[in-house]
CHARMM-style PDB file with segment names, atoms N, HN, CA, C and O in Angstrom:
ATOM      1  N   MET     1      91.937  78.014 100.875  1.00  0.00      PROA
ATOM      2  CA  MET     1      92.621  78.684 101.901  1.00  0.00      PROA
ATOM      3  C   MET     1      91.481  79.341 102.725  1.00  0.00      PROA
ATOM      4  O   MET     1      90.588  79.986 102.173  1.00  0.00      PROA
ATOM      5  N   ASP     2      91.547  79.147 104.111  1.00  0.00      PROA
ATOM      6  HN  ASP     2      92.271  78.624 104.559  1.00  0.00      PROA
ATOM      7  CA  ASP     2      90.556  79.772 104.853  1.00  0.00      PROA
ATOM      8  C   ASP     2      91.076  81.261 105.245  1.00  0.00      PROA
ATOM      9  O   ASP     2      92.214  81.644 104.975  1.00  0.00      PROA
ATOM     10  N   LEU     3      90.119  82.045 105.906  1.00  0.00      PROA
ATOM     11  HN  LEU     3      89.194  81.735 106.126  1.00  0.00      PROA
ATOM     12  CA  LEU     3      90.517  83.449 106.189  1.00  0.00      PROA
ATOM     13  C   LEU     3      91.715  83.639 107.022  1.00  0.00      PROA
ATOM     14  O   LEU     3      92.507  84.562 106.836  1.00  0.00      PROA
ATOM     15  N   THR     4      91.842  82.693 108.001  1.00  0.00      PROA
ATOM     16  HN  THR     4      91.199  81.942 108.151  1.00  0.00      PROA
ATOM     17  CA  THR     4      92.935  82.783 108.814  1.00  0.00      PROA
ATOM     18  C   THR     4      94.315  82.632 108.039  1.00  0.00      PROA
ATOM     19  O   THR     4      95.263  83.288 108.467  1.00  0.00      PROA
ATOM     20  N   GLU     5      94.493  81.829 106.950  1.00  0.00      PROA
ATOM     21  HN  GLU     5      93.722  81.295 106.602  1.00  0.00      PROA
ATOM     22  CA  GLU     5      95.483  81.735 106.100  1.00  0.00      PROA
ATOM     23  C   GLU     5      95.493  82.922 105.154  1.00  0.00      PROA
ATOM     24  O   GLU     5      96.555  83.460 104.843  1.00  0.00      PROA
ATOM     25  N   PHE     6      94.306  83.337 104.689  1.00  0.00      PROA
ATOM     26  HN  PHE     6      93.443  82.900 104.941  1.00  0.00      PROA
ATOM     27  CA  PHE     6      94.278  84.433 103.811  1.00  0.00      PROA
ATOM     28  C   PHE     6      95.007  85.678 104.304  1.00  0.00      PROA
ATOM     29  O   PHE     6      95.766  86.263 103.530  1.00  0.00      PROA
ATOM     30  N   VAL     7      94.814  86.126 105.581  1.00  0.00      PROA
ATOM     31  HN  VAL     7      94.198  85.651 106.209  1.00  0.00      PROA
ATOM     32  CA  VAL     7      95.250  87.328 106.059  1.00  0.00      PROA
ATOM     33  C   VAL     7      96.845  87.184 106.124  1.00  0.00      PROA
ATOM     34  O   VAL     7      97.538  88.201 106.151  1.00  0.00      PROA
ATOM     35  N   LYS     8      97.382  85.979 106.147  1.00  0.00      PROA
ATOM     36  HN  LYS     8      96.819  85.153 106.125  1.00  0.00      PROA
ATOM     37  CA  LYS     8      98.817  85.850 106.165  1.00  0.00      PROA
ATOM     38  C   LYS     8      99.427  85.870 104.742  1.00  0.00      PROA
ATOM     39  O   LYS     8     100.643  85.988 104.593  1.00  0.00      PROA
ATOM     40  N   ALA     9      98.617  85.760 103.749  1.00  0.00      PROA
ATOM     41  HN  ALA     9      97.629  85.664 103.870  1.00  0.00      PROA
ATOM     42  CA  ALA     9      99.085  85.815 102.324  1.00  0.00      PROA
ATOM     43  C   ALA     9      99.657  87.099 101.948  1.00  0.00      PROA
ATOM     44  O   ALA     9      99.450  88.115 102.611  1.00  0.00      PROA
ATOM     45  N   THR    10     100.429  87.071 100.815  1.00  0.00      PROA
ATOM     46  HN  THR    10     100.598  86.245 100.276  1.00  0.00      PROA
ATOM     47  CA  THR    10     101.171  88.401 100.409  1.00  0.00      PROA
ATOM     48  C   THR    10     100.246  89.057  99.405  1.00  0.00      PROA
ATOM     49  O   THR    10      99.564  88.453  98.578  1.00  0.00      PROA
ATOM     50  N   VAL    11     100.306  90.366  99.578  1.00  0.00      PROA
ATOM     51  HN  VAL    11     100.860  90.857 100.251  1.00  0.00      PROA
ATOM     52  CA  VAL    11      99.580  91.076  98.476  1.00  0.00      PROA
ATOM     53  C   VAL    11     100.567  92.202  97.943  1.00  0.00      PROA
ATOM     54  O   VAL    11     101.316  92.880  98.646  1.00  0.00      PROA
ATOM     55  N   VAL    12     100.421  92.267  96.555  1.00  0.00      PROA
ATOM     56  HN  VAL    12      99.813  91.716  95.984  1.00  0.00      PROA
ATOM     57  CA  VAL    12     101.311  93.334  95.978  1.00  0.00      PROA
ATOM     58  C   VAL    12     100.386  94.461  95.557  1.00  0.00      PROA
ATOM     59  O   VAL    12      99.318  94.227  94.991  1.00  0.00      PROA
ATOM     60  N   GLU    13     100.777  95.603  95.819  1.00  0.00      PROA
ATOM     61  HN  GLU    13     101.645  95.794  96.279  1.00  0.00      PROA
ATOM     62  CA  GLU    13      99.934  96.820  95.626  1.00  0.00      PROA
ATOM     63  C   GLU    13     100.745  97.628  94.578  1.00  0.00      PROA
ATOM     64  O   GLU    13     101.936  97.403  94.361  1.00  0.00      PROA
ATOM     65  N   TRP    14     100.031  98.573  93.951  1.00  0.00      PROA
ATOM     66  HN  TRP    14      99.063  98.756  94.127  1.00  0.00      PROA
ATOM     67  CA  TRP    14     100.653  99.597  92.987  1.00  0.00      PROA
ATOM     68  C   TRP    14     100.101 100.993  93.345  1.00  0.00      PROA
ATOM     69  O   TRP    14      98.914 101.173  93.619  1.00  0.00      PROA
ATOM     70  N   SER    15     100.996 101.931  93.328  1.00  0.00      PROA
ATOM     71  HN  SER    15     101.960 101.785  93.106  1.00  0.00      PROA
ATOM     72  CA  SER    15     100.601 103.307  93.439  1.00  0.00      PROA
ATOM     73  C   SER    15     100.726 104.073  92.226  1.00  0.00      PROA
ATOM     74  O   SER    15     101.863 104.355  91.848  1.00  0.00      PROA
ATOM     75  N   PRO    16      99.668 104.472  91.522  1.00  0.00      PROA
ATOM     76  CA  PRO    16      99.848 105.210  90.284  1.00  0.00      PROA
ATOM     77  C   PRO    16     100.361 106.597  90.524  1.00  0.00      PROA
ATOM     78  O   PRO    16     101.067 107.139  89.673  1.00  0.00      PROA
ATOM     79  N   ARG    17     100.056 107.163  91.583  1.00  0.00      PROA
ATOM     80  HN  ARG    17      99.483 106.722  92.273  1.00  0.00      PROA
ATOM     81  CA  ARG    17     100.592 108.464  91.990  1.00  0.00      PROA
ATOM     82  C   ARG    17     102.098 108.508  92.331  1.00  0.00      PROA
ATOM     83  O   ARG    17     102.839 109.379  91.875  1.00  0.00      PROA
ATOM     84  N   GLN    18     102.495 107.563  93.122  1.00  0.00      PROA
ATOM     85  HN  GLN    18     101.893 106.856  93.492  1.00  0.00      PROA
ATOM     86  CA  GLN    18     103.902 107.388  93.459  1.00  0.00      PROA
ATOM     87  C   GLN    18     104.770 106.604  92.430  1.00  0.00      PROA
ATOM     88  O   GLN    18     106.001 106.606  92.445  1.00  0.00      PROA
ATOM     89  N   LYS    19     104.039 105.971  91.585  1.00  0.00      PROA
ATOM     90  HN  LYS    19     103.039 105.969  91.573  1.00  0.00      PROA
ATOM     91  CA  LYS    19     104.683 105.023  90.670  1.00  0.00      PROA
ATOM     92  C   LYS    19     105.636 103.952  91.310  1.00  0.00      PROA
ATOM     93  O   LYS    19     106.768 103.740  90.875  1.00  0.00      PROA
ATOM     94  N   CYS    20     105.083 103.297  92.381  1.00  0.00      PROA
ATOM     95  HN  CYS    20     104.164 103.469  92.734  1.00  0.00      PROA
ATOM     96  CA  CYS    20     105.924 102.335  93.002  1.00  0.00      PROA
ATOM     97  C   CYS    20     105.013 101.226  93.561  1.00  0.00      PROA
ATOM     98  O   CYS    20     103.811 101.417  93.745  1.00  0.00      PROA
ATOM     99  N   PHE    21     105.674  99.981  93.843  1.00  0.00      PROA
ATOM    100  HN  PHE    21     106.651  99.826  93.694  1.00  0.00      PROA
ATOM    101  CA  PHE    21     105.088  98.881  94.302  1.00  0.00      PROA
ATOM    102  C   PHE    21     105.085  98.773  95.901  1.00  0.00      PROA
ATOM    103  O   PHE    21     105.990  99.339  96.515  1.00  0.00      PROA
ATOM    104  N   HSD    22     104.234  98.163  96.499  1.00  0.00      PROA
ATOM    105  HN  HSD    22     103.500  97.703  96.000  1.00  0.00      PROA
ATOM    106  CA  HSD    22     104.276  97.853  97.944  1.00  0.00      PROA
ATOM    107  C   HSD    22     103.952  96.498  98.220  1.00  0.00      PROA
ATOM    108  O   HSD    22     103.022  95.969  97.611  1.00  0.00      PROA
ATOM    109  N   VAL    23     104.672  95.817  99.148  1.00  0.00      PROA
ATOM    110  HN  VAL    23     105.427  96.246  99.643  1.00  0.00      PROA
ATOM    111  CA  VAL    23     104.257  94.390  99.494  1.00  0.00      PROA
ATOM    112  C   VAL    23     103.907  94.433 100.985  1.00  0.00      PROA
ATOM    113  O   VAL    23     104.613  94.995 101.822  1.00  0.00      PROA
ATOM    114  N   PHE    24     102.758  93.792 101.251  1.00  0.00      PROA
ATOM    115  HN  PHE    24     102.185  93.335 100.571  1.00  0.00      PROA
ATOM    116  CA  PHE    24     102.249  93.574 102.599  1.00  0.00      PROA
ATOM    117  C   PHE    24     101.709  92.084 102.742  1.00  0.00      PROA
ATOM    118  O   PHE    24     101.683  91.276 101.813  1.00  0.00      PROA
ATOM    119  N   THR    25     101.308  91.854 103.962  1.00  0.00      PROA
ATOM    120  HN  THR    25     101.329  92.510 104.716  1.00  0.00      PROA
ATOM    121  CA  THR    25     100.514  90.635 103.990  1.00  0.00      PROA
ATOM    122  C   THR    25      99.143  91.251 103.930  1.00  0.00      PROA
ATOM    123  O   THR    25      99.003  92.451 104.168  1.00  0.00      PROA
ATOM    124  N   VAL    26      98.155  90.498 103.629  1.00  0.00      PROA
ATOM    125  HN  VAL    26      98.268  89.523 103.436  1.00  0.00      PROA
ATOM    126  CA  VAL    26      96.795  90.988 103.515  1.00  0.00      PROA
ATOM    127  C   VAL    26      96.273  91.515 104.822  1.00  0.00      PROA
ATOM    128  O   VAL    26      95.445  92.426 104.822  1.00  0.00      PROA
ATOM    129  N   GLY    27      96.686  91.024 105.847  1.00  0.00      PROA
ATOM    130  HN  GLY    27      97.359  90.284 105.847  1.00  0.00      PROA
ATOM    131  CA  GLY    27      96.038  91.487 107.131  1.00  0.00      PROA
ATOM    132  C   GLY    27      96.913  93.008 107.488  1.00  0.00      PROA
ATOM    133  O   GLY    27      96.316  93.902 108.088  1.00  0.00      PROA
ATOM    134  N   GLU    28      98.184  93.164 107.111  1.00  0.00      PROA
ATOM    135  HN  GLU    28      98.670  92.438 106.624  1.00  0.00      PROA
ATOM    136  CA  GLU    28      98.724  94.377 107.285  1.00  0.00      PROA
ATOM    137  C   GLU    28      98.141  95.440 106.234  1.00  0.00      PROA
ATOM    138  O   GLU    28      98.005  96.627 106.533  1.00  0.00      PROA
ATOM    139  N   MET    29      97.832  94.949 105.065  1.00  0.00      PROA
ATOM    140  HN  MET    29      97.943  93.985 104.823  1.00  0.00      PROA
ATOM    141  CA  MET    29      97.190  95.955 104.128  1.00  0.00      PROA
ATOM    142  C   MET    29      95.741  96.451 104.656  1.00  0.00      PROA
ATOM    143  O   MET    29      95.323  97.606 104.582  1.00  0.00      PROA
ATOM    144  N   LEU    30      95.097  95.394 105.176  1.00  0.00      PROA
ATOM    145  HN  LEU    30      95.437  94.455 105.236  1.00  0.00      PROA
ATOM    146  CA  LEU    30      93.776  95.780 105.751  1.00  0.00      PROA
ATOM    147  C   LEU    30      93.860  96.793 106.975  1.00  0.00      PROA
ATOM    148  O   LEU    30      93.134  97.784 107.046  1.00  0.00      PROA
ATOM    149  N   ASP    31      94.800  96.459 107.919  1.00  0.00      PROA
ATOM    150  HN  ASP    31      95.389  95.653 107.861  1.00  0.00      PROA
ATOM    151  CA  ASP    31      94.958  97.208 108.907  1.00  0.00      PROA
ATOM    152  C   ASP    31      95.486  98.548 108.597  1.00  0.00      PROA
ATOM    153  O   ASP    31      95.009  99.461 109.270  1.00  0.00      PROA
ATOM    154  N   HSD    32      96.340  98.841 107.747  1.00  0.00      PROA
ATOM    155  HN  HSD    32      96.728  98.099 107.200  1.00  0.00      PROA
ATOM    156  CA  HSD    32      96.798 100.047 107.128  1.00  0.00      PROA
ATOM    157  C   HSD    32      95.563 100.852 106.539  1.00  0.00      PROA
ATOM    158  O   HSD    32      95.408 102.047 106.791  1.00  0.00      PROA
ATOM    159  N   ASN    33      94.685 100.116 105.731  1.00  0.00      PROA
ATOM    160  HN  ASN    33      94.812  99.145 105.527  1.00  0.00      PROA
ATOM    161  CA  ASN    33      93.628 100.877 105.098  1.00  0.00      PROA
ATOM    162  C   ASN    33      92.652 101.245 106.150  1.00  0.00      PROA
ATOM    163  O   ASN    33      92.174 102.380 106.167  1.00  0.00      PROA
ATOM    164  N   ARG    34      92.347 100.399 106.980  1.00  0.00      PROA
ATOM    165  HN  ARG    34      92.735  99.478 106.966  1.00  0.00      PROA
ATOM    166  CA  ARG    34      91.247 100.776 108.129  1.00  0.00      PROA
ATOM    167  C   ARG    34      91.835 102.048 108.897  1.00  0.00      PROA
ATOM    168  O   ARG    34      91.081 103.004 109.077  1.00  0.00      PROA
ATOM    169  N   ARG    35      93.121 102.093 109.346  1.00  0.00      PROA
ATOM    170  HN  ARG    35      93.733 101.316 109.200  1.00  0.00      PROA
ATOM    171  CA  ARG    35      93.567 103.338 109.979  1.00  0.00      PROA
ATOM    172  C   ARG    35      93.467 104.444 109.192  1.00  0.00      PROA
ATOM    173  O   ARG    35      93.208 105.520 109.731  1.00  0.00      PROA
ATOM    174  N   ALA    36      93.639 104.368 107.907  1.00  0.00      PROA
ATOM    175  HN  ALA    36      93.850 103.494 107.469  1.00  0.00      PROA
ATOM    176  CA  ALA    36      93.566 105.509 106.955  1.00  0.00      PROA
ATOM    177  C   ALA    36      92.201 105.924 106.855  1.00  0.00      PROA
ATOM    178  O   ALA    36      91.869 107.105 106.753  1.00  0.00      PROA
ATOM    179  N   PHE    37      91.307 104.832 106.888  1.00  0.00      PROA
ATOM    180  HN  PHE    37      91.577 103.873 106.971  1.00  0.00      PROA
ATOM    181  CA  PHE    37      89.788 105.251 106.637  1.00  0.00      PROA
ATOM    182  C   PHE    37      89.299 106.099 107.885  1.00  0.00      PROA
ATOM    183  O   PHE    37      88.594 107.103 107.791  1.00  0.00      PROA
ATOM    184  N   PHE    38      89.754 105.574 109.021  1.00  0.00      PROA
ATOM    185  HN  PHE    38      90.326 104.758 109.097  1.00  0.00      PROA
ATOM    186  CA  PHE    38      89.227 106.125 110.322  1.00  0.00      PROA
ATOM    187  C   PHE    38      89.841 107.572 110.555  1.00  0.00      PROA
ATOM    188  O   PHE    38      89.348 108.400 111.320  1.00  0.00      PROA
ATOM    189  N   ARG    39      91.002 107.765 109.781  1.00  0.00      PROA
ATOM    190  HN  ARG    39      91.403 107.092 109.160  1.00  0.00      PROA
ATOM    191  CA  ARG    39      91.485 109.137 109.923  1.00  0.00      PROA
ATOM    192  C   ARG    39      91.134 110.066 108.829  1.00  0.00      PROA
ATOM    193  O   ARG    39      91.545 111.224 108.768  1.00  0.00      PROA
ATOM    194  N   GLU    40      90.355 109.504 107.969  1.00  0.00      PROA
ATOM    195  HN  GLU    40      90.021 108.562 108.018  1.00  0.00      PROA
ATOM    196  CA  GLU    40      89.834 110.123 106.783  1.00  0.00      PROA
ATOM    197  C   GLU    40      90.984 110.627 105.977  1.00  0.00      PROA
ATOM    198  O   GLU    40      90.977 111.769 105.519  1.00  0.00      PROA
ATOM    199  N   HSD    41      92.074 109.709 105.779  1.00  0.00      PROA
ATOM    200  HN  HSD    41      92.080 108.781 106.152  1.00  0.00      PROA
ATOM    201  CA  HSD    41      93.221 109.988 105.113  1.00  0.00      PROA
ATOM    202  C   HSD    41      93.013 109.739 103.623  1.00  0.00      PROA
ATOM    203  O   HSD    41      92.856 108.568 103.278  1.00  0.00      PROA
ATOM    204  N   SER    42      92.994 110.685 102.713  1.00  0.00      PROA
ATOM    205  HN  SER    42      93.121 111.636 102.993  1.00  0.00      PROA
ATOM    206  CA  SER    42      92.558 110.433 101.422  1.00  0.00      PROA
ATOM    207  C   SER    42      93.917 110.332 100.480  1.00  0.00      PROA
ATOM    208  O   SER    42      93.854 110.265  99.252  1.00  0.00      PROA
ATOM    209  N   GLY    43      95.084 110.330 101.190  1.00  0.00      PROA
ATOM    210  HN  GLY    43      95.135 110.384 102.188  1.00  0.00      PROA
ATOM    211  CA  GLY    43      96.337 110.077 100.365  1.00  0.00      PROA
ATOM    212  C   GLY    43      96.741 108.654 100.077  1.00  0.00      PROA
ATOM    213  O   GLY    43      97.807 108.407  99.512  1.00  0.00      PROA
ATOM    214  N   VAL    44      95.913 107.730 100.453  1.00  0.00      PROA
ATOM    215  HN  VAL    44      95.047 107.930 100.912  1.00  0.00      PROA
ATOM    216  CA  VAL    44      96.207 106.427 100.290  1.00  0.00      PROA
ATOM    217  C   VAL    44      95.807 106.007  98.897  1.00  0.00      PROA
ATOM    218  O   VAL    44      94.638 106.100  98.523  1.00  0.00      PROA
ATOM    219  N   ASP    45      96.769 105.546  98.133  1.00  0.00      PROA
ATOM    220  HN  ASP    45      97.719 105.470  98.437  1.00  0.00      PROA
ATOM    221  CA  ASP    45      96.168 105.374  96.595  1.00  0.00      PROA
ATOM    222  C   ASP    45      96.789 104.027  96.116  1.00  0.00      PROA
ATOM    223  O   ASP    45      96.840 103.782  94.910  1.00  0.00      PROA
ATOM    224  N   PHE    46      97.252 103.166  97.030  1.00  0.00      PROA
ATOM    225  HN  PHE    46      97.210 103.365  98.009  1.00  0.00      PROA
ATOM    226  CA  PHE    46      97.750 101.871  96.657  1.00  0.00      PROA
ATOM    227  C   PHE    46      96.596 100.883  96.287  1.00  0.00      PROA
ATOM    228  O   PHE    46      95.581 100.734  96.967  1.00  0.00      PROA
ATOM    229  N   ILE    47      96.870 100.245  95.155  1.00  0.00      PROA
ATOM    230  HN  ILE    47      97.694 100.366  94.602  1.00  0.00      PROA
ATOM    231  CA  ILE    47      95.780  99.454  94.415  1.00  0.00      PROA
ATOM    232  C   ILE    47      96.260  98.024  94.604  1.00  0.00      PROA
ATOM    233  O   ILE    47      97.380  97.795  94.147  1.00  0.00      PROA
ATOM    234  N   PRO    48      95.656  97.077  95.160  1.00  0.00      PROA
ATOM    235  CA  PRO    48      96.016  95.589  95.179  1.00  0.00      PROA
ATOM    236  C   PRO    48      95.939  95.138  93.754  1.00  0.00      PROA
ATOM    237  O   PRO    48      94.949  95.320  93.045  1.00  0.00      PROA
ATOM    238  N   ILE    49      97.118  94.494  93.347  1.00  0.00      PROA
ATOM    239  HN  ILE    49      97.922  94.346  93.923  1.00  0.00      PROA
ATOM    240  CA  ILE    49      97.131  94.093  91.892  1.00  0.00      PROA
ATOM    241  C   ILE    49      97.560  92.501  91.847  1.00  0.00      PROA
ATOM    242  O   ILE    49      97.739  91.913  90.780  1.00  0.00      PROA
ATOM    243  N   GLY    50      97.699  91.898  93.098  1.00  0.00      PROA
ATOM    244  HN  GLY    50      97.554  92.375  93.965  1.00  0.00      PROA
ATOM    245  CA  GLY    50      97.980  90.442  93.108  1.00  0.00      PROA
ATOM    246  C   GLY    50      98.044  89.904  94.653  1.00  0.00      PROA
ATOM    247  O   GLY    50      98.533  90.554  95.577  1.00  0.00      PROA
ATOM    248  N   PHE    51      97.552  88.801  94.751  1.00  0.00      PROA
ATOM    249  HN  PHE    51      97.155  88.273  94.000  1.00  0.00      PROA
ATOM    250  CA  PHE    51      97.407  88.015  96.150  1.00  0.00      PROA
ATOM    251  C   PHE    51      98.206  86.753  95.768  1.00  0.00      PROA
ATOM    252  O   PHE    51      98.030  86.132  94.720  1.00  0.00      PROA
ATOM    253  N   PHE    52      99.180  86.409  96.804  1.00  0.00      PROA
ATOM    254  HN  PHE    52      99.323  86.913  97.655  1.00  0.00      PROA
ATOM    255  CA  PHE    52     100.037  85.352  96.553  1.00  0.00      PROA
ATOM    256  C   PHE    52     100.319  84.513  97.786  1.00  0.00      PROA
ATOM    257  O   PHE    52     100.651  85.068  98.834  1.00  0.00      PROA
ATOM    258  N   PRO    53     100.196  83.178  97.696  1.00  0.00      PROA
ATOM    259  CA  PRO    53     100.448  82.356  98.977  1.00  0.00      PROA
ATOM    260  C   PRO    53     101.682  82.660  99.754  1.00  0.00      PROA
ATOM    261  O   PRO    53     101.604  82.662 100.982  1.00  0.00      PROA
ATOM    262  N   THR    54     102.943  82.947  99.096  1.00  0.00      PROA
ATOM    263  HN  THR    54     103.006  82.946  98.098  1.00  0.00      PROA
ATOM    264  CA  THR    54     104.064  83.237  99.615  1.00  0.00      PROA
ATOM    265  C   THR    54     104.819  84.393  99.062  1.00  0.00      PROA
ATOM    266  O   THR    54     104.563  84.836  97.943  1.00  0.00      PROA
ATOM    267  N   ASP    55     105.818  84.927  99.888  1.00  0.00      PROA
ATOM    268  HN  ASP    55     106.026  84.567 100.798  1.00  0.00      PROA
ATOM    269  CA  ASP    55     106.716  86.081  99.367  1.00  0.00      PROA
ATOM    270  C   ASP    55     107.359  85.695  98.065  1.00  0.00      PROA
ATOM    271  O   ASP    55     107.504  86.461  97.112  1.00  0.00      PROA
ATOM    272  N   ARG    56     107.758  84.339  98.116  1.00  0.00      PROA
ATOM    273  HN  ARG    56     107.639  83.717  98.890  1.00  0.00      PROA
ATOM    274  CA  ARG    56     108.378  83.921  96.902  1.00  0.00      PROA
ATOM    275  C   ARG    56     107.635  84.038  95.610  1.00  0.00      PROA
ATOM    276  O   ARG    56     108.188  84.400  94.572  1.00  0.00      PROA
ATOM    277  N   ASP    57     106.305  83.709  95.701  1.00  0.00      PROA
ATOM    278  HN  ASP    57     105.856  83.415  96.545  1.00  0.00      PROA
ATOM    279  CA  ASP    57     105.401  83.738  94.517  1.00  0.00      PROA
ATOM    280  C   ASP    57     105.236  85.231  94.145  1.00  0.00      PROA
ATOM    281  O   ASP    57     104.971  85.550  92.986  1.00  0.00      PROA
ATOM    282  N   ALA    58     105.389  86.120  95.104  1.00  0.00      PROA
ATOM    283  HN  ALA    58     105.605  85.860  96.045  1.00  0.00      PROA
ATOM    284  CA  ALA    58     105.075  87.533  94.829  1.00  0.00      PROA
ATOM    285  C   ALA    58     106.300  88.078  94.185  1.00  0.00      PROA
ATOM    286  O   ALA    58     106.181  88.900  93.277  1.00  0.00      PROA
ATOM    287  N   ASP    59     107.543  87.653  94.615  1.00  0.00      PROA
ATOM    288  HN  ASP    59     107.640  86.985  95.353  1.00  0.00      PROA
ATOM    289  CA  ASP    59     108.757  88.122  94.077  1.00  0.00      PROA
ATOM    290  C   ASP    59     108.846  87.831  92.507  1.00  0.00      PROA
ATOM    291  O   ASP    59     109.359  88.636  91.729  1.00  0.00      PROA
ATOM    292  N   GLY    60     108.332  86.675  92.137  1.00  0.00      PROA
ATOM    293  HN  GLY    60     107.916  86.022  92.769  1.00  0.00      PROA
ATOM    294  CA  GLY    60     108.285  86.362  90.520  1.00  0.00      PROA
ATOM    295  C   GLY    60     107.374  87.352  89.911  1.00  0.00      PROA
ATOM    296  O   GLY    60     107.703  87.899  88.859  1.00  0.00      PROA
ATOM    297  N   PHE    61     106.222  87.632  90.508  1.00  0.00      PROA
ATOM    298  HN  PHE    61     105.955  87.188  91.363  1.00  0.00      PROA
ATOM    299  CA  PHE    61     105.327  88.490  89.876  1.00  0.00      PROA
ATOM    300  C   PHE    61     105.846  89.991  89.799  1.00  0.00      PROA
ATOM    301  O   PHE    61     105.656  90.741  88.842  1.00  0.00      PROA
ATOM    302  N   LEU    62     106.541  90.308  90.982  1.00  0.00      PROA
ATOM    303  HN  LEU    62     106.695  89.698  91.760  1.00  0.00      PROA
ATOM    304  CA  LEU    62     107.117  91.583  90.884  1.00  0.00      PROA
ATOM    305  C   LEU    62     108.300  91.828  89.912  1.00  0.00      PROA
ATOM    306  O   LEU    62     108.485  92.936  89.408  1.00  0.00      PROA
ATOM    307  N   LYS    63     109.040  90.830  89.684  1.00  0.00      PROA
ATOM    308  HN  LYS    63     108.890  89.930  90.094  1.00  0.00      PROA
ATOM    309  CA  LYS    63     110.136  90.857  88.617  1.00  0.00      PROA
ATOM    310  C   LYS    63     109.347  91.266  87.273  1.00  0.00      PROA
ATOM    311  O   LYS    63     109.705  92.240  86.609  1.00  0.00      PROA
ATOM    312  N   GLU    64     108.317  90.508  86.937  1.00  0.00      PROA
ATOM    313  HN  GLU    64     108.026  89.717  87.476  1.00  0.00      PROA
ATOM    314  CA  GLU    64     107.563  90.756  85.719  1.00  0.00      PROA
ATOM    315  C   GLU    64     106.967  92.276  85.747  1.00  0.00      PROA
ATOM    316  O   GLU    64     107.080  93.049  84.795  1.00  0.00      PROA
ATOM    317  N   ALA    65     106.329  92.587  86.953  1.00  0.00      PROA
ATOM    318  HN  ALA    65     106.237  91.960  87.727  1.00  0.00      PROA
ATOM    319  CA  ALA    65     105.767  93.957  86.978  1.00  0.00      PROA
ATOM    320  C   ALA    65     106.679  95.077  86.896  1.00  0.00      PROA
ATOM    321  O   ALA    65     106.343  96.098  86.296  1.00  0.00      PROA
ATOM    322  N   HSD    66     107.906  94.953  87.500  1.00  0.00      PROA
ATOM    323  HN  HSD    66     108.180  94.123  87.987  1.00  0.00      PROA
ATOM    324  CA  HSD    66     108.937  95.953  87.239  1.00  0.00      PROA
ATOM    325  C   HSD    66     109.326  95.997  85.852  1.00  0.00      PROA
ATOM    326  O   HSD    66     109.444  97.113  85.347  1.00  0.00      PROA
ATOM    327  N   ALA    67     109.523  95.079  85.223  1.00  0.00      PROA
ATOM    328  HN  ALA    67     109.427  94.172  85.633  1.00  0.00      PROA
ATOM    329  CA  ALA    67     109.858  95.074  83.775  1.00  0.00      PROA
ATOM    330  C   ALA    67     108.831  95.721  83.013  1.00  0.00      PROA
ATOM    331  O   ALA    67     109.096  96.544  82.137  1.00  0.00      PROA
ATOM    332  N   HSD    68     107.624  95.362  83.330  1.00  0.00      PROA
ATOM    333  HN  HSD    68     107.409  94.693  84.041  1.00  0.00      PROA
ATOM    334  CA  HSD    68     106.465  95.897  82.478  1.00  0.00      PROA
ATOM    335  C   HSD    68     106.391  97.394  82.792  1.00  0.00      PROA
ATOM    336  O   HSD    68     106.288  98.128  81.809  1.00  0.00      PROA
ATOM    337  N   ARG    69     106.423  97.936  83.937  1.00  0.00      PROA
ATOM    338  HN  ARG    69     106.506  97.340  84.736  1.00  0.00      PROA
ATOM    339  CA  ARG    69     106.460  99.291  84.186  1.00  0.00      PROA
ATOM    340  C   ARG    69     107.612 100.107  83.622  1.00  0.00      PROA
ATOM    341  O   ARG    69     107.434 101.280  83.294  1.00  0.00      PROA
ATOM    342  N   ARG    70     108.786  99.506  83.506  1.00  0.00      PROA
ATOM    343  HN  ARG    70     108.930  98.553  83.773  1.00  0.00      PROA
ATOM    344  CA  ARG    70     109.990 100.067  82.960  1.00  0.00      PROA
ATOM    345  C   ARG    70     109.674 100.396  81.296  1.00  0.00      PROA
ATOM    346  O   ARG    70     109.939 101.442  80.703  1.00  0.00      PROA
ATOM    347  N   GLU    71     109.088  99.282  80.797  1.00  0.00      PROA
ATOM    348  HN  GLU    71     108.874  98.433  81.279  1.00  0.00      PROA
ATOM    349  CA  GLU    71     108.616  99.224  79.351  1.00  0.00      PROA
ATOM    350  C   GLU    71     107.576 100.390  79.213  1.00  0.00      PROA
ATOM    351  O   GLU    71     107.796 101.315  78.431  1.00  0.00      PROA
ATOM    352  N   LEU    72     106.485 100.339  79.950  1.00  0.00      PROA
ATOM    353  HN  LEU    72     106.306  99.587  80.585  1.00  0.00      PROA
ATOM    354  CA  LEU    72     105.603 101.459  79.966  1.00  0.00      PROA
ATOM    355  C   LEU    72     106.123 102.960  80.094  1.00  0.00      PROA
ATOM    356  O   LEU    72     105.645 103.913  79.478  1.00  0.00      PROA
ATOM    357  N   ASP    73     107.182 103.010  80.996  1.00  0.00      PROA
ATOM    358  HN  ASP    73     107.571 102.236  81.496  1.00  0.00      PROA
ATOM    359  CA  ASP    73     107.619 104.313  81.319  1.00  0.00      PROA
ATOM    360  C   ASP    73     108.800 104.634  80.363  1.00  0.00      PROA
ATOM    361  O   ASP    73     109.510 105.610  80.603  1.00  0.00      PROA
ATOM    362  N   GLY    74     109.029 103.840  79.285  1.00  0.00      PROA
ATOM    363  HN  GLY    74     108.452 103.047  79.090  1.00  0.00      PROA
ATOM    364  CA  GLY    74     109.957 104.051  78.298  1.00  0.00      PROA
ATOM    365  C   GLY    74     111.539 104.041  78.760  1.00  0.00      PROA
ATOM    366  O   GLY    74     112.445 104.731  78.291  1.00  0.00      PROA
ATOM    367  N   GLU    75     111.608 103.121  79.747  1.00  0.00      PROA
ATOM    368  HN  GLU    75     110.873 102.561  80.127  1.00  0.00      PROA
ATOM    369  CA  GLU    75     112.942 102.964  80.386  1.00  0.00      PROA
ATOM    370  C   GLU    75     113.791 101.782  79.860  1.00  0.00      PROA
ATOM    371  O   GLU    75     114.911 101.539  80.308  1.00  0.00      PROA
ATOM    372  N   VAL    76     113.203 101.073  78.900  1.00  0.00      PROA
ATOM    373  HN  VAL    76     112.292 101.271  78.536  1.00  0.00      PROA
ATOM    374  CA  VAL    76     113.871  99.874  78.424  1.00  0.00      PROA
ATOM    375  C   VAL    76     114.498 100.210  77.011  1.00  0.00      PROA
ATOM    376  OT1 VAL    76     115.123  99.348  76.393  1.00  0.00      PROA
TER     377      VAL     76
END
């Protein structure tokens, strides 16, 4: 995968503070993080936890990730 394709890939992020997932393209994630950096916005706490070639691949991962979080949070 070249960089042109990589920025179109799907990234799944996790926020430990907000306890939620976020799905972006890699390009959107980088744009969001750059804007936060230049504004010196320290409230950004999303951590990339997976990169996927398609949204469909990310959806499968998210199902597992949600189940794991519910288990960790005692919701199962």
